[in-house]
Backbone atoms as SQL, in Angstrom:
CREATE TABLE atoms (id INTEGER PRIMARY KEY, chain TEXT, resi INTEGER, resn TEXT, atom TEXT, x REAL, y REAL, z REAL);
INSERT INTO atoms VALUES
  (1, 'A', 1, 'UNK', 'N', 87.917, 64.570, 80.293),
  (2, 'A', 1, 'UNK', 'CA', 88.037, 65.700, 79.381),
  (3, 'A', 1, 'UNK', 'C', 88.939, 67.068, 80.469),
  (4, 'A', 2, 'UNK', 'N', 89.502, 67.500, 79.958),
  (5, 'A', 2, 'UNK', 'CA', 90.268, 68.853, 80.172),
  (6, 'A', 2, 'UNK', 'C', 89.199, 70.136, 80.705),
  (7, 'A', 3, 'UNK', 'N', 89.710, 70.862, 81.424),
  (8, 'A', 3, 'UNK', 'CA', 89.018, 72.075, 81.723),
  (9, 'A', 3, 'UNK', 'C', 88.946, 73.081, 80.302),
  (10, 'A', 4, 'UNK', 'N', 87.697, 73.726, 80.567),
  (11, 'A', 4, 'UNK', 'CA', 87.950, 74.564, 79.302),
  (12, 'A', 4, 'UNK', 'C', 87.508, 76.112, 79.728),
  (13, 'A', 5, 'UNK', 'N', 87.877, 76.378, 80.733),
  (14, 'A', 5, 'UNK', 'CA', 88.065, 77.298, 81.509),
  (15, 'A', 5, 'UNK', 'C', 89.192, 77.355, 82.255),
  (16, 'A', 6, 'UNK', 'N', 89.953, 78.652, 81.974),
  (17, 'A', 6, 'UNK', 'CA', 90.857, 78.716, 83.059),
  (18, 'A', 6, 'UNK', 'C', 90.074, 78.922, 84.530),
  (19, 'A', 7, 'UNK', 'N', 91.087, 78.723, 85.556),
  (20, 'A', 7, 'UNK', 'CA', 90.758, 78.761, 86.846),
  (21, 'A', 7, 'UNK', 'C', 91.260, 80.730, 87.239),
  (22, 'A', 8, 'UNK', 'N', 90.215, 81.277, 88.256),
  (23, 'A', 8, 'UNK', 'CA', 90.226, 82.204, 88.356),
  (24, 'A', 8, 'UNK', 'C', 92.224, 82.331, 89.192),
  (25, 'A', 9, 'UNK', 'N', 92.442, 81.510, 89.382),
  (26, 'A', 9, 'UNK', 'CA', 93.872, 81.917, 90.137),
  (27, 'A', 9, 'UNK', 'C', 94.959, 81.764, 89.010),
  (28, 'A', 10, 'UNK', 'N', 94.450, 81.087, 88.122),
  (29, 'A', 10, 'UNK', 'CA', 95.672, 81.533, 86.711),
  (30, 'A', 10, 'UNK', 'C', 95.264, 82.798, 85.874),
  (31, 'A', 11, 'UNK', 'N', 94.002, 82.956, 86.241),
  (32, 'A', 11, 'UNK', 'CA', 93.674, 84.361, 85.149),
  (33, 'A', 11, 'UNK', 'C', 94.389, 85.640, 86.489),
  (34, 'A', 12, 'UNK', 'N', 94.517, 85.364, 87.647),
  (35, 'A', 12, 'UNK', 'CA', 94.989, 86.420, 88.504),
  (36, 'A', 12, 'UNK', 'C', 96.401, 86.516, 88.266),
  (37, 'A', 13, 'UNK', 'N', 97.066, 85.000, 88.349),
  (38, 'A', 13, 'UNK', 'CA', 98.438, 85.069, 87.931),
  (39, 'A', 13, 'UNK', 'C', 98.723, 85.800, 86.751),
  (40, 'A', 14, 'UNK', 'N', 97.936, 85.774, 85.545),
  (41, 'A', 14, 'UNK', 'CA', 98.032, 86.440, 84.496),
  (42, 'A', 14, 'UNK', 'C', 98.072, 87.702, 84.364),
  (43, 'A', 15, 'UNK', 'N', 97.273, 88.473, 85.339),
  (44, 'A', 15, 'UNK', 'CA', 96.790, 89.422, 85.441),
  (45, 'A', 15, 'UNK', 'C', 97.742, 90.225, 86.160),
  (46, 'A', 16, 'UNK', 'N', 98.452, 89.701, 87.627),
  (47, 'A', 16, 'UNK', 'CA', 99.718, 89.999, 88.106),
  (48, 'A', 16, 'UNK', 'C', 100.647, 90.400, 87.224),
  (49, 'A', 17, 'UNK', 'N', 101.024, 89.526, 86.208),
  (50, 'A', 17, 'UNK', 'CA', 102.145, 89.493, 84.694),
  (51, 'A', 17, 'UNK', 'C', 101.481, 90.965, 84.153),
  (52, 'A', 18, 'UNK', 'N', 100.598, 90.672, 83.892),
  (53, 'A', 18, 'UNK', 'CA', 100.442, 91.859, 82.947),
  (54, 'A', 18, 'UNK', 'C', 100.829, 93.418, 83.573),
  (55, 'A', 19, 'UNK', 'N', 100.543, 93.717, 84.971),
  (56, 'A', 19, 'UNK', 'CA', 100.666, 94.572, 85.798),
  (57, 'A', 19, 'UNK', 'C', 102.281, 94.722, 86.208),
  (58, 'A', 20, 'UNK', 'N', 102.315, 93.750, 85.814),
  (59, 'A', 20, 'UNK', 'CA', 104.175, 93.541, 86.497),
  (60, 'A', 20, 'UNK', 'C', 105.075, 95.097, 85.817),
  (61, 'A', 21, 'UNK', 'N', 105.117, 95.434, 84.552),
  (62, 'A', 21, 'UNK', 'CA', 105.727, 96.450, 84.730),
  (63, 'A', 21, 'UNK', 'C', 105.003, 97.944, 85.289),
  (64, 'A', 22, 'UNK', 'N', 104.090, 98.173, 85.736),
  (65, 'A', 22, 'UNK', 'CA', 103.049, 99.050, 86.679),
  (66, 'A', 22, 'UNK', 'C', 104.358, 99.200, 87.842),
  (67, 'A', 23, 'UNK', 'N', 103.852, 97.668, 88.705),
  (68, 'A', 23, 'UNK', 'CA', 104.541, 97.307, 89.846),
  (69, 'A', 23, 'UNK', 'C', 106.238, 97.339, 89.727),
  (70, 'A', 24, 'UNK', 'N', 106.777, 97.144, 88.964),
  (71, 'A', 24, 'UNK', 'CA', 108.137, 97.538, 88.632),
  (72, 'A', 24, 'UNK', 'C', 108.536, 99.067, 88.785),
  (73, 'A', 25, 'UNK', 'N', 106.936, 99.953, 88.418),
  (74, 'A', 25, 'UNK', 'CA', 107.608, 101.579, 88.352),
  (75, 'A', 25, 'UNK', 'C', 107.710, 102.104, 89.737),
  (76, 'A', 26, 'UNK', 'N', 107.160, 101.225, 90.885),
  (77, 'A', 26, 'UNK', 'CA', 106.499, 101.913, 92.102),
  (78, 'A', 26, 'UNK', 'C', 108.141, 101.892, 92.906),
  (79, 'A', 27, 'UNK', 'N', 107.748, 102.787, 94.168),
  (80, 'A', 27, 'UNK', 'CA', 108.653, 102.574, 95.321),
  (81, 'A', 27, 'UNK', 'C', 108.773, 101.255, 95.919),
  (82, 'A', 28, 'UNK', 'N', 109.520, 100.770, 96.454),
  (83, 'A', 28, 'UNK', 'CA', 109.414, 99.434, 97.121),
  (84, 'A', 28, 'UNK', 'C', 108.686, 99.631, 98.148),
  (85, 'A', 29, 'UNK', 'N', 108.166, 100.364, 98.668),
  (86, 'A', 29, 'UNK', 'CA', 107.134, 100.645, 99.892),
  (87, 'A', 29, 'UNK', 'C', 105.438, 100.375, 99.391),
  (88, 'A', 30, 'UNK', 'N', 105.692, 100.588, 97.961),
  (89, 'A', 30, 'UNK', 'CA', 104.217, 100.609, 96.887),
  (90, 'A', 30, 'UNK', 'C', 104.279, 99.330, 96.428),
  (91, 'A', 31, 'UNK', 'N', 105.531, 98.833, 96.159),
  (92, 'A', 31, 'UNK', 'CA', 105.585, 97.441, 95.535),
  (93, 'A', 31, 'UNK', 'C', 104.974, 96.231, 96.420),
  (94, 'A', 32, 'UNK', 'N', 105.284, 96.733, 98.182),
  (95, 'A', 32, 'UNK', 'CA', 104.697, 95.832, 98.587),
  (96, 'A', 32, 'UNK', 'C', 103.119, 95.595, 99.028),
  (97, 'A', 33, 'UNK', 'N', 103.002, 97.141, 98.737),
  (98, 'A', 33, 'UNK', 'CA', 101.427, 97.375, 99.269),
  (99, 'A', 33, 'UNK', 'C', 100.377, 96.689, 97.795),
  (100, 'A', 34, 'UNK', 'N', 101.240, 97.242, 96.756),
  (101, 'A', 34, 'UNK', 'CA', 100.867, 96.136, 95.636),
  (102, 'A', 34, 'UNK', 'C', 100.419, 94.781, 95.536),
  (103, 'A', 35, 'UNK', 'N', 101.825, 93.898, 95.628),
  (104, 'A', 35, 'UNK', 'CA', 101.446, 92.660, 96.147),
  (105, 'A', 35, 'UNK', 'C', 100.498, 91.895, 97.149),
  (106, 'A', 36, 'UNK', 'N', 100.324, 93.302, 97.839),
  (107, 'A', 36, 'UNK', 'CA', 99.192, 92.825, 98.853),
  (108, 'A', 36, 'UNK', 'C', 97.741, 92.891, 98.580),
  (109, 'A', 37, 'UNK', 'N', 98.049, 93.676, 97.443),
  (110, 'A', 37, 'UNK', 'CA', 96.575, 93.756, 97.222),
  (111, 'A', 37, 'UNK', 'C', 96.037, 92.140, 95.968),
  (112, 'A', 38, 'UNK', 'N', 97.092, 92.045, 95.245),
  (113, 'A', 38, 'UNK', 'CA', 96.650, 90.581, 94.514),
  (114, 'A', 38, 'UNK', 'C', 97.035, 89.481, 95.907),
  (115, 'A', 39, 'UNK', 'N', 97.442, 89.427, 96.954),
  (116, 'A', 39, 'UNK', 'CA', 97.201, 88.450, 98.188),
  (117, 'A', 39, 'UNK', 'C', 95.312, 88.665, 98.622),
  (118, 'A', 40, 'UNK', 'N', 95.012, 89.967, 98.617),
  (119, 'A', 40, 'UNK', 'CA', 94.044, 89.834, 99.162),
  (120, 'A', 40, 'UNK', 'C', 92.709, 89.332, 98.258),
  (121, 'A', 41, 'UNK', 'N', 93.139, 89.383, 96.865),
  (122, 'A', 41, 'UNK', 'CA', 92.437, 88.814, 95.578),
  (123, 'A', 41, 'UNK', 'C', 92.289, 87.646, 95.677),
  (124, 'A', 42, 'UNK', 'N', 93.087, 86.987, 95.903),
  (125, 'A', 42, 'UNK', 'CA', 93.807, 85.441, 96.114),
  (126, 'A', 42, 'UNK', 'C', 92.865, 84.635, 97.298),
  (127, 'A', 43, 'UNK', 'N', 92.625, 85.535, 98.544),
  (128, 'A', 43, 'UNK', 'CA', 91.584, 85.505, 99.368),
  (129, 'A', 43, 'UNK', 'C', 90.285, 84.908, 99.151),
  (130, 'A', 44, 'UNK', 'N', 90.059, 85.482, 97.866),
  (131, 'A', 44, 'UNK', 'CA', 88.298, 85.596, 97.457),
  (132, 'A', 44, 'UNK', 'C', 88.041, 84.699, 96.092),
  (133, 'A', 45, 'UNK', 'N', 89.246, 84.234, 96.028),
  (134, 'A', 45, 'UNK', 'CA', 89.453, 82.930, 94.668),
  (135, 'A', 45, 'UNK', 'C', 88.019, 82.297, 94.726),
  (136, 'A', 46, 'UNK', 'N', 87.703, 81.593, 95.613),
  (137, 'A', 46, 'UNK', 'CA', 86.426, 80.731, 95.377),
  (138, 'A', 46, 'UNK', 'C', 85.096, 81.908, 94.916),
  (139, 'A', 47, 'UNK', 'N', 84.812, 82.797, 95.483),
  (140, 'A', 47, 'UNK', 'CA', 84.062, 83.829, 95.251),
  (141, 'A', 47, 'UNK', 'C', 84.021, 84.116, 93.575),
  (142, 'A', 48, 'UNK', 'N', 85.474, 84.579, 93.348),
  (143, 'A', 48, 'UNK', 'CA', 85.585, 85.377, 92.139),
  (144, 'A', 48, 'UNK', 'C', 85.215, 84.039, 90.832),
  (145, 'A', 49, 'UNK', 'N', 85.651, 83.057, 91.304),
  (146, 'A', 49, 'UNK', 'CA', 85.238, 81.455, 90.651),
  (147, 'A', 49, 'UNK', 'C', 83.660, 81.790, 89.849),
  (148, 'A', 50, 'UNK', 'N', 83.182, 82.164, 91.075),
  (149, 'A', 50, 'UNK', 'CA', 81.299, 81.799, 91.088),
  (150, 'A', 50, 'UNK', 'C', 81.101, 83.098, 90.324),
  (151, 'A', 51, 'UNK', 'N', 82.114, 83.999, 90.174),
  (152, 'A', 51, 'UNK', 'CA', 81.095, 85.524, 89.784),
  (153, 'A', 51, 'UNK', 'C', 81.467, 84.793, 88.060),
  (154, 'A', 52, 'UNK', 'N', 82.311, 84.225, 87.451),
  (155, 'A', 52, 'UNK', 'CA', 82.406, 83.961, 86.088),
  (156, 'A', 52, 'UNK', 'C', 82.399, 85.063, 85.356),
  (157, 'A', 53, 'UNK', 'N', 83.513, 86.202, 85.369),
  (158, 'A', 53, 'UNK', 'CA', 83.645, 87.356, 84.826),
  (159, 'A', 53, 'UNK', 'C', 84.546, 87.146, 83.766),
  (160, 'A', 54, 'UNK', 'N', 83.911, 87.484, 82.532),
  (161, 'A', 54, 'UNK', 'CA', 84.777, 87.717, 81.463),
  (162, 'A', 54, 'UNK', 'C', 86.067, 88.551, 81.730),
  (163, 'A', 55, 'UNK', 'N', 86.411, 89.716, 82.409),
  (164, 'A', 55, 'UNK', 'CA', 87.553, 90.728, 83.005),
  (165, 'A', 55, 'UNK', 'C', 88.025, 90.115, 84.175),
  (166, 'A', 56, 'UNK', 'N', 89.059, 89.550, 84.192),
  (167, 'A', 56, 'UNK', 'CA', 89.413, 88.605, 85.579),
  (168, 'A', 56, 'UNK', 'C', 89.934, 90.034, 86.519),
  (169, 'A', 57, 'UNK', 'N', 89.816, 91.317, 86.352),
  (170, 'A', 57, 'UNK', 'CA', 90.401, 92.379, 87.057),
  (171, 'A', 57, 'UNK', 'C', 89.348, 92.484, 88.048),
  (172, 'A', 58, 'UNK', 'N', 87.472, 92.466, 87.406),
  (173, 'A', 58, 'UNK', 'CA', 86.708, 92.873, 88.161),
  (174, 'A', 58, 'UNK', 'C', 86.473, 92.063, 89.557),
  (175, 'A', 59, 'UNK', 'N', 86.349, 90.940, 89.570),
  (176, 'A', 59, 'UNK', 'CA', 86.506, 90.193, 90.705),
  (177, 'A', 59, 'UNK', 'C', 87.862, 90.299, 91.653),
  (178, 'A', 60, 'UNK', 'N', 89.025, 91.046, 91.059),
  (179, 'A', 60, 'UNK', 'CA', 90.513, 91.153, 91.935),
  (180, 'A', 60, 'UNK', 'C', 89.773, 92.336, 92.388),
  (181, 'A', 61, 'UNK', 'N', 89.278, 93.672, 91.600),
  (182, 'A', 61, 'UNK', 'CA', 88.803, 94.999, 92.474),
  (183, 'A', 61, 'UNK', 'C', 87.744, 94.892, 93.451),
  (184, 'A', 62, 'UNK', 'N', 87.128, 93.934, 93.406),
  (185, 'A', 62, 'UNK', 'CA', 85.754, 93.484, 94.048),
  (186, 'A', 62, 'UNK', 'C', 86.202, 93.096, 95.414),
  (187, 'A', 63, 'UNK', 'N', 87.021, 92.541, 95.125),
  (188, 'A', 63, 'UNK', 'CA', 87.758, 91.269, 96.664),
  (189, 'A', 63, 'UNK', 'C', 88.827, 92.362, 97.256),
  (190, 'A', 64, 'UNK', 'N', 89.216, 92.852, 96.707),
  (191, 'A', 64, 'UNK', 'CA', 89.839, 94.333, 97.640),
  (192, 'A', 64, 'UNK', 'C', 89.341, 95.129, 97.938),
  (193, 'A', 65, 'UNK', 'N', 88.090, 96.094, 96.880),
  (194, 'A', 65, 'UNK', 'CA', 87.091, 96.850, 98.118),
  (195, 'A', 65, 'UNK', 'C', 86.471, 95.995, 98.855),
  (196, 'A', 66, 'UNK', 'N', 85.974, 94.698, 99.136),
  (197, 'A', 66, 'UNK', 'CA', 85.656, 93.994, 100.477),
  (198, 'A', 66, 'UNK', 'C', 86.733, 93.985, 101.439),
  (199, 'A', 67, 'UNK', 'N', 87.899, 93.374, 101.155),
  (200, 'A', 67, 'UNK', 'CA', 88.733, 93.899, 102.511),
  (201, 'A', 67, 'UNK', 'C', 88.677, 95.332, 102.728),
  (202, 'A', 68, 'UNK', 'N', 88.660, 95.754, 101.963),
  (203, 'A', 68, 'UNK', 'CA', 89.080, 97.300, 102.766),
  (204, 'A', 68, 'UNK', 'C', 87.828, 97.970, 103.331),
  (205, 'A', 69, 'UNK', 'N', 86.706, 97.704, 102.663),
  (206, 'A', 69, 'UNK', 'CA', 85.308, 97.963, 103.611),
  (207, 'A', 69, 'UNK', 'C', 85.108, 97.180, 104.601),
  (208, 'A', 70, 'UNK', 'N', 86.035, 96.006, 105.042),
  (209, 'A', 70, 'UNK', 'CA', 85.796, 95.474, 106.201),
  (210, 'A', 70, 'UNK', 'C', 86.858, 95.897, 107.568),
  (211, 'A', 71, 'UNK', 'N', 88.491, 96.374, 106.724),
  (212, 'A', 71, 'UNK', 'CA', 88.832, 97.040, 107.324),
  (213, 'A', 71, 'UNK', 'C', 88.469, 98.742, 107.707),
  (214, 'A', 72, 'UNK', 'N', 87.743, 99.097, 107.252),
  (215, 'A', 72, 'UNK', 'CA', 87.489, 100.572, 107.028),
  (216, 'A', 72, 'UNK', 'C', 86.055, 100.423, 108.641),
  (217, 'A', 73, 'UNK', 'N', 85.235, 99.350, 108.544),
  (218, 'A', 73, 'UNK', 'CA', 84.312, 98.907, 109.421),
  (219, 'A', 73, 'UNK', 'C', 84.959, 98.139, 110.743),
  (220, 'A', 74, 'UNK', 'N', 86.324, 97.649, 111.185),
  (221, 'A', 74, 'UNK', 'CA', 86.856, 97.064, 112.161),
  (222, 'A', 74, 'UNK', 'C', 87.294, 98.677, 112.896),
  (223, 'A', 75, 'UNK', 'N', 87.974, 99.606, 111.718),
  (224, 'A', 75, 'UNK', 'CA', 88.699, 100.818, 112.265),
  (225, 'A', 75, 'UNK', 'C', 87.634, 101.384, 112.832),
  (226, 'A', 76, 'UNK', 'N', 86.612, 101.760, 112.385),
  (227, 'A', 76, 'UNK', 'CA', 85.465, 102.717, 112.701),
  (228, 'A', 76, 'UNK', 'C', 85.101, 101.981, 114.355),
  (229, 'A', 77, 'UNK', 'N', 84.663, 101.027, 114.548),
  (230, 'A', 77, 'UNK', 'CA', 84.165, 100.301, 115.252),
  (231, 'A', 77, 'UNK', 'C', 84.990, 100.706, 116.517),
  (232, 'A', 78, 'UNK', 'N', 86.249, 100.208, 116.208),
  (233, 'A', 78, 'UNK', 'CA', 87.571, 100.944, 117.357),
  (234, 'A', 78, 'UNK', 'C', 87.410, 102.121, 117.745),
  (235, 'A', 79, 'UNK', 'N', 87.251, 103.303, 116.918),
  (236, 'A', 79, 'UNK', 'CA', 87.457, 104.218, 116.855),
  (237, 'A', 79, 'UNK', 'C', 86.293, 104.712, 117.199),
  (238, 'A', 80, 'UNK', 'N', 85.279, 104.352, 117.613),
  (239, 'A', 80, 'UNK', 'CA', 83.876, 104.657, 118.451),
  (240, 'A', 80, 'UNK', 'C', 84.149, 103.984, 119.704),
  (241, 'A', 81, 'UNK', 'N', 84.838, 102.784, 119.961),
  (242, 'A', 81, 'UNK', 'CA', 85.331, 102.243, 121.239),
  (243, 'A', 81, 'UNK', 'C', 86.047, 103.447, 122.130),
  (244, 'A', 82, 'UNK', 'N', 87.080, 103.932, 121.254),
  (245, 'A', 82, 'UNK', 'CA', 88.082, 104.925, 122.087),
  (246, 'A', 82, 'UNK', 'C', 87.445, 105.737, 122.399),
  (247, 'A', 83, 'UNK', 'N', 86.380, 106.185, 121.203),
  (248, 'A', 83, 'UNK', 'CA', 85.867, 107.690, 121.910),
  (249, 'A', 83, 'UNK', 'C', 85.031, 107.304, 122.918),
  (250, 'A', 84, 'UNK', 'N', 84.391, 106.421, 123.102),
  (251, 'A', 84, 'UNK', 'CA', 83.409, 106.147, 124.193),
  (252, 'A', 84, 'UNK', 'C', 84.165, 106.427, 125.257),
  (253, 'A', 85, 'UNK', 'N', 85.120, 105.569, 125.495),
  (254, 'A', 85, 'UNK', 'CA', 86.343, 105.414, 126.795),
  (255, 'A', 85, 'UNK', 'C', 86.661, 107.108, 127.130),
  (256, 'A', 86, 'UNK', 'N', 87.171, 107.853, 126.336),
  (257, 'A', 86, 'UNK', 'CA', 87.579, 108.803, 126.434),
  (258, 'A', 86, 'UNK', 'C', 86.852, 109.574, 126.840),
  (259, 'A', 87, 'UNK', 'N', 85.238, 109.669, 126.791),
  (260, 'A', 87, 'UNK', 'CA', 84.073, 110.134, 126.957),
  (261, 'A', 87, 'UNK', 'C', 83.731, 110.110, 128.449),
  (262, 'A', 88, 'UNK', 'N', 84.252, 108.594, 128.877),
  (263, 'A', 88, 'UNK', 'CA', 84.190, 107.929, 130.325),
  (264, 'A', 88, 'UNK', 'C', 85.107, 109.122, 131.281),
  (265, 'A', 89, 'UNK', 'N', 86.122, 109.176, 130.913),
  (266, 'A', 89, 'UNK', 'CA', 87.287, 109.505, 131.648),
  (267, 'A', 89, 'UNK', 'C', 87.120, 111.152, 131.879),
  (268, 'A', 90, 'UNK', 'N', 86.450, 111.519, 130.725),
  (269, 'A', 90, 'UNK', 'CA', 86.413, 113.139, 131.242),
  (270, 'A', 90, 'UNK', 'C', 85.179, 113.497, 132.141),
  (271, 'A', 91, 'UNK', 'N', 84.588, 112.845, 132.347),
  (272, 'A', 91, 'UNK', 'CA', 83.570, 113.174, 133.390),
  (273, 'A', 91, 'UNK', 'C', 82.615, 113.902, 132.857),
  (274, 'A', 92, 'UNK', 'N', 81.642, 114.599, 133.993),
  (275, 'A', 92, 'UNK', 'CA', 80.939, 115.386, 134.233),
  (276, 'A', 92, 'UNK', 'C', 81.298, 117.246, 133.994);
């Protein structure tokens, strides 16, 4: 028997096509950033498949938010390290 439910990767390709006119209206640097958002979503295809959401964009947006949250946490931790290092150099 064949599949009765489309894979998340297939749904993602459909969504990406649906958003093509929006993408095409963006500046070049923004188009590249837009493409990276869909790349982030592809990185979480397994989790998105488990979510079994009827709306393909929900897990896409959540995957992007997850990656942005991780980046924010990394940057915040790095900034704290830099701040601590500057405090050591300033002395009493």
